[in-house]
Structure formats: structure tokens, C-alpha cells
C-alpha positions in Angstrom: 63.5 122.7 139.6 63.7 125.7 136.4 62.9 128.1 139.1 65.3 126.9 141.6 68.4 126.7 138.9 67.6 130.2 137.6 67.7 131.9 141.2 71.1 129.7 142.3 72.5 130.9 138.6 71.7 134.8 139.0 72.7 134.7 142.8 75.8 133.0 142.2 76.6 134.8 139.0 76.1 138.5 140.4 77.7 137.9 143.8 80.9 136.3 142.1 80.9 138.8 139.9 80.5 141.8 142.0 82.9 140.6 144.7 85.5 140.4 141.7 84.8 143.7 140.2 84.8 145.0 144.1 88.3 143.6 144.9 89.4 145.0 141.7 88.4 148.2 142.4 90.1 148.3 145.7 93.7 147.3 144.2 92.9 150.4 142.1 91.8 149.4 138.8 90.4 152.4 136.8 89.1 152.5 133.3 91.6 154.9 132.4 94.7 152.1 132.7 93.5 150.7 129.3 95.4 147.4 129.2 94.8 146.5 132.9 90.9 147.5 132.3 90.8 145.7 129.3 92.2 142.4 130.5 90.3 142.5 133.6 86.6 143.2 131.5 87.7 140.5 129.3 87.9 138.1 132.6 84.9 139.4 133.9 83.1 138.1 130.8 83.8 134.5 131.7 82.3 134.8 134.8 78.8 133.6 133.7 80.4 130.5 131.9 82.1 129.9 135.1 79.2 129.8 137.5 76.9 128.1 134.7 79.7 125.1 135.0 79.9 125.0 138.8 76.4 124.9 138.9 76.3 121.9 136.3 79.3 120.2 138.7 77.2 120.7 141.9 73.9 119.0 140.3 76.2 116.2 139.0 75.9 117.0 135.2 78.5 117.0 132.7 80.3 120.3 132.3 79.0 121.8 128.9 76.4 119.3 128.6 73.0 120.7 127.3 73.9 124.4 127.0 73.3 124.2 123.0 77.0 124.3 122.2 76.8 123.7 118.4 78.6 124.6 115.6 76.0 123.0 113.3 75.8 126.1 110.5 72.5 127.7 109.0 71.4 130.6 108.2 71.1 132.2 111.9 74.8 132.3 112.3 75.1 134.6 109.4 72.1 136.4 110.4 73.8 136.7 114.3 76.7 138.7 112.6 75.0 141.1 110.0 72.1 142.1 112.6 74.0 144.6 114.8 75.5 146.2 111.8 72.2 147.1 110.7 70.8 148.3 113.9 74.0 150.2 114.4 73.7 152.4 111.6 70.1 153.0 112.5 71.1 154.3 115.6 73.4 156.5 113.7 70.6 157.8 111.8 68.4 157.9 114.4 71.0 160.2 116.6 70.7 162.7 113.8 67.3 163.1 114.4 67.6 164.5 117.8 68.3 168.3 118.8 71.8 169.5 118.7 73.2 166.4 117.3 74.8 166.9 113.4 76.9 164.8 111.2 80.7 165.3 110.9 82.3 163.4 108.0 85.6 164.4 109.9 84.9 162.5 112.8 85.0 165.7 114.9 82.9 164.5 117.8 84.7 161.7 118.5 88.3 163.4 118.2 87.0 166.0 120.4 86.2 162.8 123.3 90.0 162.0 123.2 93.0 163.4 124.8 95.3 165.5 122.6 98.0 162.6 122.3 95.2 160.4 121.1 93.4 163.0 119.2 96.7 163.5 117.4 97.4 159.8 116.7 93.7 159.3 115.7 94.2 162.0 112.8 97.3 160.5 111.4 95.7 157.0 111.2 92.1 159.0 109.6 94.3 161.0 107.0 95.1 157.7 105.3 91.5 157.0 104.2 88.4 159.0 103.0 85.6 158.8 105.4 83.9 156.2 103.3 86.7 153.9 103.0 87.5 154.3 106.7 83.8 153.2 107.5 83.9 150.2 105.2 87.4 148.9 107.0 85.3 149.6 110.3 82.5 147.7 109.3 84.4 144.8 107.5 87.1 144.4 110.8 83.8 144.8 113.1 82.7 141.7 111.4 85.8 139.7 111.4 86.0 140.1 115.1 82.5 139.5 115.6 83.0 135.9 114.1 86.5 135.4 115.9 88.2 137.1 119.0 85.2 139.0 120.3 82.9 135.9 119.6 85.4 134.2 122.3 84.8 136.4 124.8 81.1 136.9 124.1 81.0 133.2 124.5 81.7 133.5 128.0 78.8 135.5 129.0 76.4 133.6 126.5 77.3 130.3 127.8 75.7 131.6 131.2 72.9 134.3 130.0 71.5 132.4 126.8 72.9 128.7 127.7 72.3 128.1 131.2 70.0 130.7 132.3 67.6 130.4 129.2 67.1 126.9 129.9 66.7 127.2 133.5 63.5 129.5 132.6 62.2 127.0 130.9 58.8 127.7 132.4 58.5 131.0 131.4 57.2 132.5 128.4 59.4 134.0 125.8 59.2 137.8 126.9 59.0 137.3 130.5 62.0 134.9 130.5 63.7 137.5 128.0 62.9 140.4 130.6 64.4 138.6 133.6 67.8 137.7 131.8 67.9 141.5 130.4 67.6 143.2 133.6 69.9 140.5 135.5 72.5 141.2 132.3 72.3 144.9 133.0 72.6 145.0 136.5 75.6 142.3 136.2 77.1 145.1 134.3 77.3 147.7 137.1 80.5 148.1 138.3 82.1 148.5 134.9 79.4 151.2 134.3 80.3 153.2 137.4 84.2 153.2 136.3 82.9 154.9 133.2 82.3 151.9 131.1 80.0 152.8 128.0 78.9 155.8 129.8 82.1 157.8 130.9 80.0 161.2 130.9 77.3 159.8 133.1 78.2 156.6 135.1 75.2 156.5 137.7 72.5 156.9 135.2 74.1 154.9 133.0 73.7 151.9 135.3 69.9 152.3 134.3 70.5 152.9 130.8 72.4 149.6 130.7 69.8 147.6 132.1 67.1 149.2 129.6 70.0 148.5 126.8 70.0 144.7 127.6 66.5 144.3 128.3 66.1 145.6 124.6 69.1 143.3 123.3 68.0 140.0 124.7 64.6 139.2 123.1 66.2 139.0 119.6 69.3 137.1 121.0 67.2 134.8 122.5 65.0 134.0 120.0 68.4 133.7 117.5 69.6 130.8 119.9 66.3 129.2 119.6 65.9 129.4 115.7 69.8 128.6 115.7 69.4 126.0 118.2 72.9 127.1 119.1 74.5 129.3 122.1 77.6 130.4 119.5 74.8 132.6 117.6 74.3 134.6 121.2 78.4 134.7 121.3 78.5 136.1 117.4 76.0 138.7 117.9 77.4 139.8 121.1 80.7 139.8 119.7 79.6 141.7 116.2 77.3 144.3 118.7 80.6 145.2 120.8 82.5 145.5 117.3 80.2 147.8 115.7 79.0 149.7 118.4 81.3 152.4 117.7 80.0 153.2 114.2 77.0 154.4 115.6 78.7 157.6 117.1 81.6 157.7 114.5 80.1 160.7 112.5 78.0 162.5 115.6 79.0 166.1 116.7 76.7 167.1 119.7 74.8 165.3 122.6 76.0 162.8 125.0 76.4 159.0 126.1 72.9 159.1 127.0 71.5 160.1 123.8 74.1 159.1 121.4 74.8 155.9 119.8 74.1 152.6 120.2 73.8 152.3 124.2 71.9 155.9 123.8 68.1 156.7 123.7 68.7 156.5 119.9 70.1 153.3 120.2 67.0 152.0 122.1 64.8 153.2 119.2 66.7 151.3 117.1 66.8 148.2 119.0 63.0 148.3 119.8 62.4 148.4 115.9 64.4 145.3 115.4 62.6 143.5 118.0 59.5 144.6 116.4 60.7 143.2 112.8 61.7 139.7 114.6 58.2 139.7 116.3 56.4 140.5 112.7 58.7 137.7 111.5 58.0 135.4 113.8 54.2 136.0 113.9 53.0 136.6 109.9 55.8 134.9 108.0 57.0 131.7 110.1 54.1 131.6 112.1 55.6 129.8 114.9 54.5 132.5 117.6 57.9 131.7 119.6 57.0 135.1 121.3 54.3 133.5 123.1 55.5 130.0 123.9 57.5 129.0 127.1 61.1 128.8 126.7 60.8 125.0 127.4 58.5 124.5 124.1 60.8 126.4 122.2 63.6 124.4 122.8 62.1 121.0 122.8 
């Protein structure tokens, strides 16, 4: 039953999502249409949740039941919001170790990627603050968004990936389950990546990069859901991740979207190190060895 439900969810979610994206693209959707694209992307994020609920109805299960929707607070709700801030700053620092990438307190790299009109507007806003104050505002705003509006939209994805699919992979061990989820989650993004999302300079290789990014992000997300016993923590981490990601490229000059920041090679190193920290915590501090158990054992 585990295998059947996981395959059904993966196929249904990908087919529904890709057909929806294909229709939108055929109707003229482009990433430069900022408002239209933002609305579409927000709606796209809810499709995994919709597919999860559809399958629950097909199996005559109560909608939203047993998907780990819990608001019972614990320390992992805080950790879920803070961890993306940590690895985003790690990605910023690691980017600076790469050749031909340097630090700019004047946001030179970001401004160069904007149109003249956008750059002029950005300069007017940036002139109101010192770089340090602006950075603090960005971090504070990201945390607020991560726990509110971004978490709401992140919940649309996470109810599917970390709610329904994680449970459906109950017979798999933690790392294989995380790998499967990461691959599917990454490929699910491919229509948006080809439109220029995250990798506007390199949309085709960006599809593969997004798969790697999702593979690396999934273990810590699964771990936090298991420890918190709530998919809400995954929505918070997802929301905080999306809100803070810009900080990882804010002060960079040089490089490109395959090397810089959270979704580039620097971010992959930061995520690897973060996962290693979770593994060491699990093995040597809590000694629960979640990384070596099946998902079913972890969720009981």
C-alpha cells in the first residue's frame, strides 16, 4: 500500500502540475510578467496539497487527516525558521571563496542584474539605509514572511511532499525516502525553471541544479517534520528559505546563477554542511539514529 500510494501521488501531482503549467505557458505566461507570474507560481505551489486531498477522497479517508497538521509548538518550530538564515549566510560566505566572485557593500552585482528603471528605484530605496541596517531589515522581514505569508504558500507544497508523500514512503529508510522526494520535488519545478525561475541565465542546466538543490534540502526538512511531529514546520522552513534566499547573493559581484547563492554551487555546499550537522546531532547527541530508520518507524 505504501508503494502504491506514493507512486499514485507522484504521478498525479506531476501530471496535473505540468499540464497546468503547459496551458499557462501556451496562453502566454512569461516570468517577466511579474504580477501574472507571481500569482501563477503561488497557485502552482498548492497543487501538491490538492492532489494529496484528492487521493485521500479516493481512498475514502477524511481530508487533511493523518497529514501531520499540528500547531503544538516545540523548539523545532523555531529551528525551522532560523536554519535557512544560517545556511543562506553560509552560502554567501562560500560564494566568496570561488574565483572571480567578490564582495560589494554597494549591491553592485544585484543592481547590474536589474533593468535601468528597476535599478534606479532600488538605489532610491537602498540610499535610505546603511548596508548593515538594510541587511538586518532583510533578515527580519524574511523571518516574518517565513512564519506568515510564505509559510501559507509553502504549506501548499509541504502538505503534499512532507505530509502525504512522506507517509506514503513509510516502508523506505530515511535517506532513500529523502532522495526520492528530493528528485520528484526538483523535477516538479521544471516548467518554472525553464521559464527562468531561479536560473534566468541558465534555465536548461538550471533544471538539473534545481533537482540537486531539492535533494539537498529534503533530508533536513524531513528530519524537522519527524522531530516536530508537524508538517507546519516544513512550511515554515520552506517559507523562510524562499524569503531569505536573496541574502545569499545580495553582496556578490561576479559569478552566475550556477555558482552564486543558495541555489548555486555555493548553496549546495552550505546545504551539505547543514545536513551533516543534523546527522551528527542525530547520531551523537540525541542518539535516535533517525537517518538509519524507516520513515514508518520514525513517524510512529
